[in-house]
C-alpha positions as CSV (number, residue, x, y, z in Angstrom):
1,M,-16.3,40.0,-34.4
2,I,-19.0,37.5,-35.3
3,S,-19.1,34.4,-33.1
4,N,-20.8,31.0,-32.9
5,P,-20.2,30.1,-29.2
6,L,-18.5,26.8,-28.7
7,I,-18.5,24.3,-25.7
8,F,-15.7,21.8,-25.2
9,V,-16.7,18.2,-24.1
10,A,-13.9,16.6,-22.2
11,T,-12.6,13.5,-20.6
12,S,-9.9,13.4,-17.9
13,D,-7.6,10.8,-19.5
14,I,-5.0,8.4,-18.0
15,A,-2.3,11.1,-18.5
16,G,-4.3,13.4,-16.2
17,K,-5.0,15.7,-19.2
18,T,-8.4,17.2,-20.0
19,R,-8.9,16.3,-23.7
20,G,-11.9,16.4,-26.0
21,K,-13.7,18.2,-28.8
22,S,-15.8,21.3,-29.1
23,F,-19.1,22.0,-30.9
24,P,-21.6,24.8,-31.1
25,V,-23.4,25.4,-27.8
26,A,-26.7,25.4,-29.8
27,D,-26.0,21.7,-30.5
28,L,-25.7,20.7,-26.8
29,D,-29.0,19.0,-26.5
30,K,-28.3,16.9,-29.6
31,R,-24.8,16.0,-28.4
32,L,-26.1,14.9,-25.0
33,K,-27.7,12.0,-26.8
34,R,-25.3,11.4,-29.7
35,G,-22.0,12.6,-28.3
36,V,-19.0,13.3,-30.5
37,G,-16.7,10.8,-32.1
38,W,-13.6,9.6,-30.2
39,T,-10.6,7.3,-31.1
40,P,-9.4,4.4,-28.9
41,T,-5.7,5.1,-29.5
42,N,-6.2,8.6,-28.0
43,V,-5.8,7.0,-24.7
44,Q,-2.2,6.4,-25.4
45,I,-1.4,10.1,-26.0
46,T,1.0,10.7,-23.1
47,C,1.3,14.0,-21.2
48,F,4.1,14.9,-23.6
49,D,1.9,14.2,-26.7
50,A,4.0,11.1,-27.7
51,I,1.8,8.1,-28.5
52,A,2.7,5.1,-26.5
53,E,2.3,1.5,-27.8
54,S,-1.3,1.0,-28.5
55,P,-3.3,-2.3,-28.8
56,F,-5.9,-0.4,-30.9
57,G,-3.8,0.9,-33.7
58,A,-5.9,2.9,-36.2
59,L,-9.0,0.8,-35.6
60,G,-12.2,1.5,-33.7
61,D,-14.7,4.2,-32.9
62,L,-16.0,5.5,-29.7
63,L,-18.4,8.2,-28.4
64,L,-17.6,10.9,-25.9
65,I,-21.0,11.8,-24.5
66,P,-21.5,15.0,-22.5
67,D,-23.1,15.0,-19.0
68,A,-25.3,18.0,-18.7
69,E,-24.8,17.9,-14.9
70,A,-21.0,18.4,-15.4
71,A,-21.1,21.6,-17.4
72,V,-19.2,24.7,-16.7
73,S,-19.7,28.2,-18.0
74,V,-17.7,31.1,-16.6
75,D,-17.7,34.7,-17.8
76,F,-14.5,36.4,-16.6
77,E,-15.9,39.8,-17.7
78,D,-12.5,40.6,-19.2
79,G,-13.6,41.1,-22.8
80,G,-12.8,37.5,-23.8
81,P,-15.3,34.7,-24.5
82,P,-16.7,32.7,-21.5
83,E,-15.0,29.4,-20.7
84,R,-17.4,26.7,-21.5
85,F,-16.7,23.0,-21.1
86,V,-18.6,19.9,-20.0
87,L,-17.3,16.5,-18.8
88,G,-18.5,13.3,-20.3
89,D,-18.2,9.5,-20.5
90,I,-16.6,7.5,-23.2
91,T,-18.7,4.7,-24.6
92,D,-18.7,2.2,-27.4
93,L,-21.1,2.7,-30.3
94,D,-23.8,0.7,-28.4
95,G,-23.6,3.0,-25.4
96,E,-21.6,0.7,-23.1
97,P,-18.8,2.2,-20.9
98,W,-15.4,1.9,-22.6
99,S,-12.8,0.0,-20.6
100,C,-10.4,3.0,-20.5
101,C,-12.9,5.7,-19.6
102,T,-11.7,7.0,-16.2
103,R,-15.1,8.5,-15.3
104,S,-16.8,5.1,-15.9
105,I,-14.1,3.3,-14.0
106,L,-14.8,5.6,-11.0
107,K,-18.5,5.1,-11.2
108,A,-18.0,1.3,-11.1
109,A,-15.7,1.6,-8.0
110,L,-18.3,3.7,-6.2
111,E,-21.0,1.2,-7.1
112,R,-18.8,-1.5,-5.5
113,L,-18.5,0.6,-2.4
114,R,-22.3,1.0,-2.1
115,R,-22.7,-2.7,-2.6
116,V,-20.2,-4.0,-0.1
117,G,-20.4,-1.1,2.4
118,G,-23.9,0.3,2.1
119,V,-22.5,3.8,2.0
120,E,-21.8,6.7,-0.4
121,L,-18.5,8.4,-0.6
122,V,-18.1,12.1,0.2
123,A,-14.8,13.6,-1.0
124,A,-12.9,16.8,-1.8
125,F,-9.5,17.3,-3.5
126,E,-7.1,19.8,-2.0
127,H,-4.7,21.2,-4.6
128,E,-1.3,22.9,-4.4
129,F,0.1,24.7,-7.4
130,Q,2.8,27.2,-8.4
131,F,3.2,30.1,-10.7
132,L,5.8,30.0,-13.4
133,P,8.5,31.2,-13.5
134,T,8.9,30.9,-9.7
135,A,10.5,33.8,-7.9
136,P,12.0,32.5,-4.6
137,T,11.7,35.3,-2.1
138,P,12.7,34.6,1.5
139,G,10.0,35.2,4.1
140,Q,7.0,34.6,1.9
141,G,5.8,31.2,3.2
142,Y,2.1,31.7,4.4
143,A,2.8,35.4,4.5
144,F,0.2,38.1,4.1
145,G,2.3,40.0,1.6
146,A,2.6,37.0,-0.7
147,F,-1.2,36.5,-0.4
148,A,-1.8,40.1,-1.2
149,R,0.4,40.0,-4.2
150,R,-2.0,37.4,-5.7
151,R,-5.2,38.7,-4.2
152,A,-6.7,39.7,-7.5
153,F,-5.9,36.2,-8.9
154,G,-7.4,34.5,-5.8
155,E,-10.6,36.6,-5.9
156,A,-11.0,36.0,-9.6
157,L,-10.5,32.3,-9.1
158,M,-12.9,32.0,-6.3
159,A,-15.5,33.8,-8.4
160,A,-14.8,31.5,-11.4
161,L,-15.2,28.4,-9.2
162,E,-18.5,29.6,-7.9
163,Q,-19.8,30.5,-11.4
164,G,-18.6,27.0,-12.4
165,G,-20.9,25.3,-9.8
166,L,-18.3,24.6,-7.2
167,K,-18.3,25.8,-3.6
168,P,-14.9,27.5,-3.1
169,D,-13.5,27.1,0.4
170,T,-10.0,28.6,0.9
171,F,-7.2,30.2,-1.1
172,M,-3.8,30.6,0.7
173,K,-0.1,31.2,0.1
174,E,1.7,27.9,0.7
175,Y,5.3,27.4,1.9
176,G,7.1,26.9,-1.5
177,P,8.2,29.6,-4.0
178,D,5.1,31.1,-5.6
179,Q,3.2,28.2,-4.3
180,Y,-0.5,28.4,-3.4
181,E,-3.3,26.2,-2.3
182,I,-7.0,26.1,-3.4
183,T,-9.7,24.0,-1.8
184,N,-13.4,23.5,-2.4
185,D,-16.2,21.9,-0.4
186,P,-16.8,18.2,-0.6
187,S,-19.2,16.5,-2.9
188,R,-20.8,13.1,-3.2
189,G,-19.7,10.3,-5.5
190,H,-18.0,11.0,-8.9
191,V,-18.9,14.7,-8.7
192,A,-15.9,15.1,-6.3
193,A,-13.5,14.1,-9.1
194,D,-15.5,16.1,-11.7
195,H,-15.0,19.2,-9.4
196,A,-11.2,18.4,-9.2
197,V,-10.9,18.6,-13.0
198,M,-13.0,21.8,-13.1
199,L,-10.8,23.4,-10.4
200,R,-7.6,22.6,-12.2
201,E,-8.8,23.9,-15.5
202,L,-10.3,27.1,-14.0
203,T,-7.2,27.7,-12.1
204,R,-5.1,27.5,-15.2
205,Q,-7.5,29.6,-17.2
206,T,-7.7,32.3,-14.5
207,A,-3.9,32.5,-14.5
208,L,-3.8,32.8,-18.4
209,R,-6.5,35.5,-18.4
210,M,-4.2,37.5,-16.0
211,G,-1.1,36.9,-18.1
212,E,0.4,34.2,-15.8
213,T,1.0,30.5,-15.9
214,A,0.0,28.1,-13.1
215,T,1.4,24.6,-12.9
216,F,0.2,21.6,-10.8
217,A,3.4,19.6,-11.6
218,P,4.3,17.3,-8.7
219,I,7.6,19.0,-8.0
220,L,9.6,21.8,-9.7
221,D,12.9,21.4,-7.8
222,P,14.0,18.4,-5.7
223,A,15.7,20.9,-3.3
224,S,12.3,22.5,-2.6
225,V,8.8,21.3,-1.8
226,G,6.3,19.5,-4.0
227,N,2.7,20.1,-5.1
228,G,0.5,17.4,-3.7
229,V,-3.2,16.6,-4.0
230,H,-4.8,15.5,-0.7
231,I,-8.0,13.6,-1.1
232,H,-10.4,14.0,1.8
233,M,-13.0,11.3,2.3
234,S,-15.9,10.4,4.5
235,F,-19.1,8.3,4.2
236,V,-22.8,8.7,4.5
237,R,-25.5,6.1,4.6
238,A,-28.5,6.1,2.2
239,D,-30.5,8.3,4.5
240,G,-27.7,10.9,4.6
241,T,-26.5,10.1,8.1
242,P,-22.7,10.1,8.7
243,A,-21.0,6.7,8.8
244,T,-17.3,7.5,9.2
245,H,-16.9,8.2,12.9
246,D,-17.4,6.0,16.0
247,P,-15.8,7.3,19.3
248,A,-15.7,3.8,20.7
249,H,-12.9,2.7,18.3
250,P,-9.3,3.8,17.8
251,A,-8.8,7.4,16.6
252,G,-12.6,7.6,16.2
253,M,-12.8,5.3,13.2
254,S,-16.0,3.3,12.7
255,P,-15.4,-0.3,11.8
256,L,-16.4,0.4,8.2
257,T,-13.9,3.3,8.1
258,G,-11.2,1.1,9.7
259,S,-11.6,-1.7,7.2
260,F,-11.6,0.8,4.3
261,I,-8.4,2.5,5.4
262,A,-6.8,-0.9,6.1
263,G,-7.6,-1.8,2.5
264,I,-5.9,1.4,1.3
265,L,-2.8,0.6,3.4
266,K,-2.7,-3.0,2.3
267,Y,-2.8,-2.2,-1.4
268,L,-1.2,1.3,-1.3
269,D,2.2,0.3,-2.8
270,S,0.3,-1.3,-5.7
271,I,-2.0,1.7,-6.4
272,V,0.4,4.5,-6.1
273,A,1.3,4.1,-9.8
274,L,-2.2,5.4,-10.4
275,T,-2.4,8.2,-7.8
276,A,1.2,9.5,-8.2
277,P,1.8,8.5,-11.8
278,S,4.7,10.7,-13.1
279,D,8.4,10.1,-13.2
280,I,9.0,13.1,-10.8
281,S,6.2,12.1,-8.4
282,Y,8.7,9.9,-6.6
283,L,11.0,12.9,-6.0
284,R,8.2,14.1,-3.7
285,L,7.2,10.8,-2.1
286,T,10.2,10.8,0.3
287,P,10.5,11.1,4.0
288,H,10.4,14.6,5.6
289,R,8.6,16.3,2.8
290,W,5.2,16.2,4.5
291,S,4.1,13.9,1.7
292,A,4.1,10.1,2.0
293,A,6.8,7.5,2.0
294,F,5.3,4.5,3.9
295,N,1.9,2.7,4.0
296,N,1.0,4.1,7.3
297,L,-2.0,5.8,9.0
298,G,-1.4,8.9,11.1
299,F,-3.5,10.8,13.5
300,R,-3.2,14.4,12.4
301,D,0.3,13.4,11.0
302,R,1.2,15.1,7.7
303,E,4.0,12.6,7.1
304,A,1.5,9.7,6.9
305,S,0.1,8.3,3.6
306,V,-3.4,8.4,5.2
307,R,-4.2,10.9,7.9
308,I,-7.1,11.2,10.3
309,C,-8.0,14.9,10.1
310,P,-8.8,17.2,13.0
311,V,-12.4,18.3,13.8
312,T,-13.3,21.7,15.2
313,S,-16.5,20.8,17.1
314,T,-17.2,19.0,20.3
315,A,-20.9,18.3,19.7
316,P,-21.3,14.6,18.8
317,D,-23.4,15.2,15.8
318,S,-21.1,17.8,14.4
319,V,-18.0,15.7,15.1
320,A,-19.6,12.8,13.2
321,R,-20.2,15.0,10.2
322,Q,-16.8,16.8,10.2
323,Y,-14.8,13.6,10.8
324,N,-12.8,12.6,7.7
325,F,-9.5,11.1,6.6
326,E,-7.2,12.1,3.7
327,Y,-5.1,10.2,1.2
328,R,-1.8,12.0,0.7
329,A,0.1,9.9,-1.8
330,A,-1.4,11.7,-4.8
331,D,-0.6,14.5,-7.2
332,A,-2.2,16.3,-10.1
333,A,-0.4,14.2,-12.8
334,A,-3.2,11.7,-12.0
335,S,-6.7,11.9,-13.4
336,P,-8.9,12.6,-10.3
337,H,-11.3,10.0,-11.5
338,L,-8.7,7.3,-11.9
339,A,-6.9,8.1,-8.6
340,L,-10.2,8.1,-6.6
341,A,-11.2,4.8,-8.3
342,A,-8.0,3.1,-7.2
343,I,-8.5,4.4,-3.6
344,V,-12.1,3.3,-3.5
345,H,-11.4,-0.1,-4.9
346,A,-8.7,-0.6,-2.3
347,G,-11.0,0.5,0.5
348,A,-13.8,-1.7,-0.8
349,Q,-11.4,-4.6,-0.9
350,G,-10.6,-4.0,2.8
351,I,-14.3,-4.0,3.6
352,E,-14.8,-7.3,1.7
353,E,-11.8,-8.8,3.5
354,T,-13.1,-7.5,6.8
355,L,-9.7,-6.1,7.7
356,A,-9.2,-5.0,11.2
357,I,-9.0,-1.3,12.2
358,P,-5.3,-0.4,11.6
359,S,-3.0,1.0,14.2
360,V,-2.0,4.7,14.1
361,T,1.6,5.6,13.9
362,E,3.1,8.1,16.2
363,E,6.8,7.9,15.2
364,D,9.1,8.8,12.3
365,L,9.2,5.6,10.3
366,S,12.2,6.8,8.3
367,L,14.3,6.2,11.4
368,L,13.4,2.5,11.5
369,S,15.5,-0.2,9.7
370,P,14.0,-2.1,6.8
371,S,13.8,-5.2,9.0
372,E,12.0,-3.4,11.8
373,L,9.6,-1.8,9.3
374,E,8.8,-5.3,7.9
375,K,8.3,-6.7,11.4
376,R,5.8,-4.0,12.1
377,G,4.0,-4.5,8.8
378,Y,5.0,-1.2,7.1
379,V,6.0,-1.1,3.5
380,R,8.2,1.6,1.9
381,L,6.3,3.0,-1.1
382,P,7.9,2.6,-4.5
383,K,10.9,4.9,-5.1
384,S,10.4,5.3,-8.8
385,L,7.6,5.1,-11.4
386,P,9.0,1.9,-13.0
387,E,9.0,0.2,-9.6
388,A,5.4,1.5,-9.0
389,L,4.3,0.1,-12.3
390,D,5.9,-3.3,-11.6
391,R,4.0,-3.5,-8.2
392,F,0.7,-2.5,-9.9
393,A,1.1,-4.9,-12.8
394,G,2.3,-7.7,-10.5
395,N,-0.7,-7.5,-8.1
396,P,-3.5,-9.6,-9.7
397,T,-6.0,-8.4,-7.0
398,V,-5.4,-4.8,-7.9
399,T,-5.4,-5.2,-11.7
400,G,-8.5,-7.3,-11.4
401,W,-10.5,-4.3,-10.1
402,F,-10.3,-2.7,-13.5
403,P,-11.9,-3.6,-16.9
404,E,-10.1,-6.3,-18.9
405,G,-7.1,-5.0,-20.7
406,F,-6.9,-1.7,-18.8
407,A,-3.8,-2.5,-16.7
408,K,-1.8,-3.4,-19.8
409,V,-2.9,-0.2,-21.6
410,Y,-2.1,1.9,-18.5
411,C,1.4,0.4,-18.1
412,A,2.2,0.8,-21.8
413,H,1.1,4.4,-21.6
414,K,3.3,5.2,-18.7
415,R,6.3,3.4,-20.2
416,G,5.8,5.5,-23.3
417,E,5.9,8.6,-21.1
418,L,9.2,7.3,-19.5
419,A,10.7,6.7,-23.0
420,W,10.1,10.3,-23.9
421,L,12.1,11.4,-20.9
422,E,15.2,9.2,-21.7
423,G,18.4,11.1,-21.7
424,K,17.0,14.0,-19.7
425,D,18.4,14.9,-16.3
426,T,16.3,15.7,-13.2
427,A,16.1,19.4,-13.9
428,E,15.0,18.8,-17.5
429,R,12.4,16.3,-16.3
430,C,11.0,18.7,-13.8
431,A,10.8,21.4,-16.3
432,A,9.0,19.2,-18.8
433,Y,6.3,18.3,-16.3
434,A,6.0,21.9,-15.2
435,K,5.1,22.9,-18.8
436,T,2.5,20.1,-19.3
437,Y,0.7,20.2,-15.9
C-alpha cells in the first residue's frame, strides 16, 4: 500500500485530551516555523465532544506550532505504521502565547518559580490505569500471576516509552481489578508534563495494538479503587545542585521546599478543580482511599494530599538528590501541563509570601470534627466538581495566576462537561469517563 507518512502535532487541552492535526513528515521543518491553523473555540470541546459556551464563537485564528524537542516516533514492529506525534504551543498569528495554551501557561509558572525561588523544578508523573472491560479476580492485587498475564503488554510499553525518548522506570500490577501502574524517570521543567502526555498516549496505543483498551479514568466503580496521578517534585539550583532537602528542618524540608509546600496546602482547595477536574474525580478524593481528602502534608503517608517520600540512601549527597515530595490530589482527567502549572503557581505564591514550613500530620484527619479541623488549620477538599469550580473562581489570588480570561473559559468548559452528564446516574457517569480517558 502506498503511503505518505504523517505526523500529528498536538496540544494537551483543558479537557486533558490530546488534540491536534496531522501533516506529512516531510513538511516538519516548514511546520516548525509556520505551524498549523487552530481555532479558539476548540478549547471549549469537552471530553465528551460537546462544545461548551465559548466567548470566541466562530471568530479568530491561532497557530499550533510543533516543538521539535517534543517529538515521538515509535515503531511497534507489528506491521502497522509507526506512531508519530509532536507536542506544540498555541500562539496568535503574531507568535505570542495564547491565553488558553496549557503548555505556555506551564512555562510561565516555571519562569515565576525561577524568578522567586532561584530554582528549577524536577518532576515525574506516576500513573495508574485499568484495562477494559475489567475482570475482577480475587487474589490478583500486586500478584505475580496478574503481572505475568500482562507481561507482553508491559514489555512492549517499556520499549515504546524508551523509543519515544522517555526513561521508563517501573511497570506493576496495582491493587484494583485489571489495574496497573507505569512510571518514568523525572525530567526538568515543562518536559515532565510533556512526558506525561506521551506516556498516556503510548500506553493507550500499546493496548490498542494488542487488541485491548486502557483507561486512565479517575474511577470506574465507587465501591473499588480509583486511578490517581501522583506528581513527584524536587528542585535544583542553576548549577544543578539539589535544593529540596535540609536535614536541619522538619521532615528534611529546606526552607524553600517548606514555603513551596505551604503554598500548595494554602491554595489546594482552590486548585483542585484544575488537578482533579472531572465529575467523578470527587468519588476518589475521599478518606480511606489512599488518595487525598484534606489539605495536609504527610511524612510517607499515602492518605495525605502532599507526601514527603522515602529515600533509600544514607549518604548525605544521595539523600539530597533522592529527596522529593508528591502531590496526590490529581488524576488523568487533567492536562499534565495545566495541573503542574497550578501546583507550581501555588508553591511560588508560598515562596513569595514566605510561608513557614508546614507541620506534618500523623493522624487520621477524617476522625476529627469539622470544628477541630478548622482549629488546626485543615480544610476538607471540595466534595464535588461544582464546589471545586466555585472555590477556584472565587479565589482572586488563584485566578490571577493565569492569563486574563482563562478562568472564565475554564469554568464554562467544565460546566459544559457537567451539563452533558445531567440525568445520568453514577454508574453511567463512570462508564462515560472510562470511554473517553
